[in-house]
C-alpha angles and dihedrals in degrees: 000000000000089000091059091052091049091049090054092053126119106234124182090257088065094055131084103221110156125082091227090058092050091049093048092053092045093051100042104023130105116246123235128172137195123174111302093358135080120193130198113201129195122177113235138192092231122113098248142017122280125209132209123179129206116190112166129200088259087076093062144278124323093275093053093045092050091050092051092048093046092052094047093047090051094052090048092046092056095047101032097107092052092053121096117248101278139132107240125194112188118198118197115219118217090262089066090075092063095038120107122240090255092053093049091046092050093048094049092043088053090054092049092048090052089052092051092050092047093051094058 
């Protein structure tokens, strides 16, 4: 069972961390939206999906922004291996700050399901 937990991890290789990578996805990526989230998707030659999050101060104070990022990372972490190899930048709209955990989870899951259908 430990192997399954390790496979569901969120290593550095699964994160978009550099500004240049964010800008590349924003300039060339395809736009998807679901509720309080907007996603920019760019196919990649890498082995797995990578995630970058953008949660501006319009969403709320630092506590609210951290909560939104934590929830989105967790949903991605659990479904990362089922995602096609893409670079995914998720932008939280201001409504994400007032959204419940269930609403954010449903919106992000909807984005990931759309990705999976499109990759087939």
